[in-house]
C-alpha positions in Angstrom: 14.6 42.1 17.1 15.4 39.5 14.3 18.0 42.0 12.2 18.5 39.1 9.2 19.1 35.3 7.6 22.0 34.0 7.0 23.3 30.9 4.4 25.8 29.1 4.5 26.8 26.0 2.8 26.7 22.7 5.6 28.3 19.5 4.7 26.4 16.1 6.0 28.4 13.9 8.3 28.0 10.5 5.9 26.7 10.6 2.2 23.5 10.1 0.7 23.1 6.2 -1.0 20.4 5.4 -3.0 18.9 2.4 -1.5 16.8 0.9 -4.3 20.0 0.6 -6.3 21.7 -0.9 -3.3 18.9 -3.1 -2.6 18.9 -4.5 -6.2 22.4 -5.6 -5.7 24.4 -2.8 -7.0 28.5 -3.7 -6.2 31.0 -1.9 -4.3 34.0 -0.6 -5.4 36.1 0.6 -2.1 34.0 2.8 -1.4 32.3 3.7 -4.1 29.1 1.8 -5.4 29.0 0.6 -9.1 26.2 1.6 -11.7 23.4 3.3 -12.5 21.0 5.2 -9.5 17.3 4.2 -9.2 16.1 6.8 -7.5 15.4 10.3 -8.8 17.3 12.8 -7.4 20.1 10.8 -7.7 23.3 11.5 -10.3 24.9 8.6 -8.6 24.2 6.1 -6.4 26.6 7.1 -3.6 26.9 11.0 -3.4 28.3 13.5 -1.1 25.7 14.6 1.6 25.1 18.5 1.3 23.3 20.6 3.4 22.7 24.0 4.0 22.9 26.1 7.4 20.8 29.0 7.9 21.4 31.6 10.9 18.9 33.6 12.5 20.9 37.0 13.4 19.4 39.1 16.0 19.4 42.5 17.3 21.9 42.0 19.6 24.2 40.3 17.1 24.1 37.0 17.7 23.3 34.3 15.4 21.8 31.1 16.2 22.4 28.3 13.6 20.4 25.6 12.5 21.3 22.9 9.8 19.1 21.1 7.0 19.8 17.5 4.9 18.6 14.6 3.9 18.8 11.2 5.5 21.0 8.9 4.3 18.7 6.5 2.6 16.6 9.8 0.6 13.5 9.2 -0.9 13.1 5.7 -0.3 10.6 4.0 2.3 8.2 6.6 1.9 10.1 9.7 2.4 10.5 12.7 0.6 12.9 13.4 -2.1 17.0 14.2 -2.0 17.4 17.6 -0.5 17.8 20.3 -2.5 20.2 23.4 -1.0 19.1 25.9 -4.0 15.3 24.9 -3.9 15.6 25.8 0.1 17.5 28.9 -0.6 15.2 30.3 -2.7 12.3 29.7 0.1 14.2 31.1 2.7 14.5 34.4 0.6 10.5 34.7 0.0 7.9 33.5 2.1 9.9 31.4 4.5 12.6 34.7 5.4 8.9 36.3 5.5 7.9 34.1 8.3 10.9 34.2 10.4 10.9 37.8 10.4 7.8 37.7 12.5 8.9 36.0 15.3 8.4 37.6 18.5 9.3 35.0 20.7 6.6 34.9 23.1 4.7 31.5 21.7 6.8 28.6 20.6 4.1 26.4 19.8 2.2 29.0 17.9 5.1 30.2 16.3 6.5 27.5 15.0 2.7 26.8 13.6 3.1 29.8 11.6 6.3 29.4 10.2 5.7 26.3 8.9 1.8 26.3 7.3 1.7 25.2 3.7 3.3 27.4 1.7 1.1 29.9 -0.6 1.7 27.2 -3.8 -0.3 25.1 -1.5 3.1 22.9 -1.1 4.4 21.4 1.9 7.0 22.9 3.8 10.2 20.8 3.2 10.8 18.3 6.3 14.7 19.3 5.9 13.6 22.5 5.4 11.7 22.9 8.6 13.9 20.5 10.5 16.8 23.5 10.1 15.0 26.1 10.4 13.4 24.8 13.9 16.8 24.6 15.8 17.4 28.2 14.6 14.6 29.3 15.8 15.3 26.9 19.3 18.5 28.1 19.6 17.2 32.2 19.3 14.5 31.3 21.7 17.2 29.9 24.2 19.2 32.5 23.9 16.7 35.3 24.1 15.3 33.3 27.4 18.7 32.6 28.7 17.8 29.3 28.9 18.9 25.7 27.4 17.0 24.3 24.3 15.5 21.9 26.7 14.2 23.9 29.1 12.5 25.7 26.1 10.7 22.9 24.8 9.7 22.1 28.5 8.5 25.0 29.4 6.3 25.6 26.2 4.6 22.0 26.5 4.6 22.7 30.2 5.7 19.3 31.3 8.5 18.6 34.1 12.0 18.6 32.7 14.0 15.6 34.5 17.8 15.4 34.4 17.7 12.3 33.2 20.6 10.8 30.6 18.3 9.0 27.5 20.4 5.6 26.9 22.7 5.8 23.7 22.4 4.3 20.5 25.3 3.6 18.6 25.3 2.2 14.5 28.7 0.5 13.1 28.8 1.1 9.1 30.1 -1.0 7.1 33.4 -1.8 9.6 31.2 -3.8 12.0 33.7 -5.4 13.7 36.2 -3.1 14.4 33.2 -0.5 15.8 31.2 -3.2 17.6 34.4 -3.5 19.6 34.8 0.3 20.1 31.5 0.3 21.5 32.2 -2.3 24.1 34.8 -0.9 24.8 33.0 2.4 25.6 30.5 0.7 27.2 27.6 2.2 24.5 24.0 1.3 26.1 22.3 -0.2 22.9 24.5 -1.5 20.1 25.5 -2.6 16.6 22.9 -1.9 13.8 25.0 -3.4 12.0 24.0 -1.7 8.5 22.9 -4.9 7.4 21.7 -3.1 4.2 21.8 -5.7 1.6 21.5 -9.6 0.6 24.9 -9.9 0.3 25.2 -8.4 4.3 22.0 -10.5 5.3 23.2 -13.6 4.0 21.3 -16.8 2.5 18.4 -17.4 4.9 20.0 -14.8 6.7 23.1 -17.0 7.5 25.9 -14.2 7.4 23.3 -11.9 9.5 22.8 -15.2 11.9 26.4 -15.2 12.4 27.1 -11.3 12.7 24.7 -11.3 15.9 26.4 -14.2 17.7 29.7 -12.8 17.7 28.6 -9.2 18.5 27.0 -11.4 21.3 29.9 -13.1 22.2 32.1 -10.0 21.8 30.1 -8.6 24.9 30.0 -11.8 27.1 34.1 -12.3 26.7 34.2 -8.4 29.0 33.1 -10.8 31.7 31.2 -7.7 32.8 28.3 -8.6 34.9 27.2 -5.0 34.9 27.2 -4.8 31.1 24.5 -5.6 30.1 24.0 -3.8 26.3 20.5 -4.0 24.7 21.5 -5.8 21.0 19.5 -3.8 18.2 20.1 -4.7 14.8 18.7 -2.8 11.3 18.2 -5.5 8.9 16.8 -3.1 6.2 13.9 -5.2 5.0 16.1 -8.2 4.5 14.5 -11.1 6.3 11.0 -10.1 4.3 13.0 -10.7 1.2 14.6 -13.9 2.1 11.5 -15.7 3.7 8.7 -13.9 1.2 7.0 -11.6 3.0 5.9 -14.5 5.0 5.5 -13.3 8.8 4.9 -16.8 10.5 8.7 -17.5 8.9 10.0 -13.7 9.5 9.1 -14.3 13.0 10.8 -17.6 13.5 13.8 -16.5 12.0 13.6 -13.3 14.6 13.0 -15.7 17.5 16.1 -18.2 16.6 18.6 -15.1 16.7 16.8 -14.3 19.7 17.9 -17.2 21.3 21.9 -16.8 20.0 22.1 -14.0 21.3 20.6 -14.7 24.8 20.4 -13.2 27.6 20.8 -9.9 25.8 17.8 -8.0 24.7 17.3 -8.0 21.0 15.8 -5.2 18.3 14.6 -5.6 15.3 14.4 -2.7 13.3 12.4 -3.0 9.9 12.2 -6.7 9.7 10.6 -6.1 6.3 9.2 -3.5 4.0 5.7 -3.9 2.5 5.3 -0.8 0.3 3.3 1.4 2.2 1.5 3.0 5.4 -0.8 0.6 5.9 0.5 -2.2 4.2 3.9 -1.8 6.5 1.9 -1.1 10.0 -1.0 -4.7 9.1 2.4 -6.7 8.3 4.4 -6.2 11.5 1.6 -6.4 13.5 1.3 -9.6 12.1 4.9 -10.4 12.9 4.2 -9.2 16.2 1.6 -11.4 16.5 3.7 -14.5 15.3 6.9 -13.4 18.3 4.0 -13.5 20.7 2.7 -16.5 19.6 6.4 -18.0 20.2 6.9 -16.8 23.5 9.5 -14.3 21.6 10.4 -10.9 23.8 12.9 -9.3 20.9 11.1 -6.3 20.0 10.8 -5.0 16.2 11.4 -1.1 15.1 9.9 0.6 12.6 11.5 2.6 10.2 10.7 3.3 6.6 7.3 4.3 5.3 6.9 5.7 9.2 8.4 9.6 8.1 5.5 11.5 9.9 3.8 12.8 12.6 0.4 10.6 11.5 2.4 7.5 10.3 3.9 7.5 14.1 0.3 7.4 15.4 -0.9 5.2 12.4 2.0 2.5 14.1 1.8 3.1 17.8 -2.2 3.0 17.6 -2.2 -0.2 15.8 0.7 -1.8 18.1 2.3 -2.4 15.0 6.2 -2.2 16.5 7.7 -2.5 20.1 9.6 0.9 19.4 9.1 4.1 16.4 12.0 5.6 15.3 11.9 9.1 15.1 13.5 9.9 12.3 13.8 13.7 12.7 14.9 15.0 9.6 12.3 13.2 7.8 9.6 14.0 10.8 10.4 17.9 10.1 10.4 20.4 12.6 12.5 19.4 15.6 9.1 20.4 18.1 7.2 17.9 15.5 9.7 15.2 17.3 9.3 16.2 20.7 5.7 15.7 20.0 6.0 12.4 18.2 8.0 11.0 21.5 5.6 12.5 23.8 2.6 10.6 21.6 4.7 7.2 21.7 5.1 7.3 25.8 1.0 8.1 26.4 0.1 5.0 23.8 2.9 3.1 25.4 5.4 2.3 22.6 9.0 2.7 22.6 10.1 5.7 21.6 13.8 6.1 19.5 14.6 9.5 19.0 16.9 9.0 15.7 18.3 10.5 12.8 21.2 10.0 10.3 24.5 9.6 9.7 24.2 12.9 7.4 23.4 15.2 10.2 25.6 17.8 11.4 27.5 17.8 14.7 24.8 21.1 15.4 21.3 19.0 14.9 23.1 16.2 16.8 23.6 18.6 19.7 20.0 20.0 19.4 18.5 16.5 19.3 19.8 15.5 23.2 17.9 18.5 24.1 14.5 17.2 22.8 15.9 13.3 24.1 16.0 14.8 27.7 13.0 17.5 27.5 10.8 14.3 25.8 12.4 11.2 28.2 13.1 9.4 24.6 13.8 5.8 25.3 16.3 5.9 23.7 18.5 8.5 21.2 20.4 8.1 18.4 24.2 8.4 18.4 24.8 11.2 15.1 26.4 12.0 13.2 28.7 10.1 10.7 29.5 6.0 11.0 32.8 6.7 12.9 31.7 6.0 16.2 34.0 7.5 18.4 33.1 11.5 16.8 29.0 10.3 17.4 29.2 8.9 21.1 31.8 12.3 21.7 29.0 14.7 20.2 26.1 13.1 21.9 27.6 11.8 24.7 29.1 15.2 26.2 26.5 17.2 24.9 24.1 15.1 27.2 26.7 15.3 30.0 27.0 18.7 30.1 23.0 19.7 29.8 22.6 17.5 32.5 24.8 19.3 34.9 23.8 22.3 33.8 20.2 21.3 34.8 21.4 19.4 37.8 23.4 23.0 39.0 20.5 25.1 38.7 17.8 22.9 40.3 20.5 22.5 43.4 20.8 26.8 43.1 16.5 26.9 43.2 16.6 24.5 46.2 19.7 26.2 47.8 
């Protein structure tokens, strides 16, 4: 059934950044960062995001594609090193290629497990490689079975497929103000990320961030639209922890004050601190959550760094160390593992944010939509890129088309 494995160079929709160097104060000059990189694998602080497309050529001539890539901040917060297309190509020509040729499209879950078992060297198949191959496998399954990818997943996991939209969350990039206004114009469900990724963007004791958050809330209020109540979700990249010495009580007090500023809109704060490891992060976040509860603050904290595998996700969810877990798909590995992570979060009563990275591609973003709808994630990232319009178009349109397809099929069945 499988005639061959194809590869093609892929271009990510944004860049890979050395977060360690940026956090340590590297200066920007136009679009580039000045100085030397700090994270292994980086030859400069900001690099073009390179990926690799893998295609499964079927016997009828159809090619199912998937895209491999690293997230923007590869090698930071416990993540795998920067993606290496040459290494991925060697794996496809060797051990992984042989495993792919064994696919018979009978049992998705068993075949995914066999594909991504440890290599003969004992090493784990890199997460970025798993991510791309699994997209291609799902695409091949969908073609062979004449189903959507969402239907393939629902059938494999024996769950009801509900044709219901998943709220979309957009991120602004550095062009914060213009992109926030775009998001509001387009009535985005959750906004704006803000890219508060450096001490300068956060400001002394968070002053710059506080002003930005208040401005965002004001922009929404000025619409005078009572029907539009977006969630305000900011990624602060651990900067409150740096500003307040990692003290959970001070961090919580700061978050609470921001929540008061942006009321009546709900507030999510992603990565309020970086405690340097999975267990330390879980413990620290749990303490921040406890302090927020003591203040009567309903702001939600979101975990990203040090939550890179399904085991990490389980650790945070079971410890109630975060209200929402970002399932950063290229870091988690196989698309099916991300699906399982959403289901795990829902079983444990924790918000499931099906995320990813601006470095992804149009293809991986469209596959993600099927995962979000099939798993009924609580929110999904508009990706790839940092331009807002393109990401909203790709994710929003794919979701609309998928829902129309599913609803049409259901109507036909009822009739």
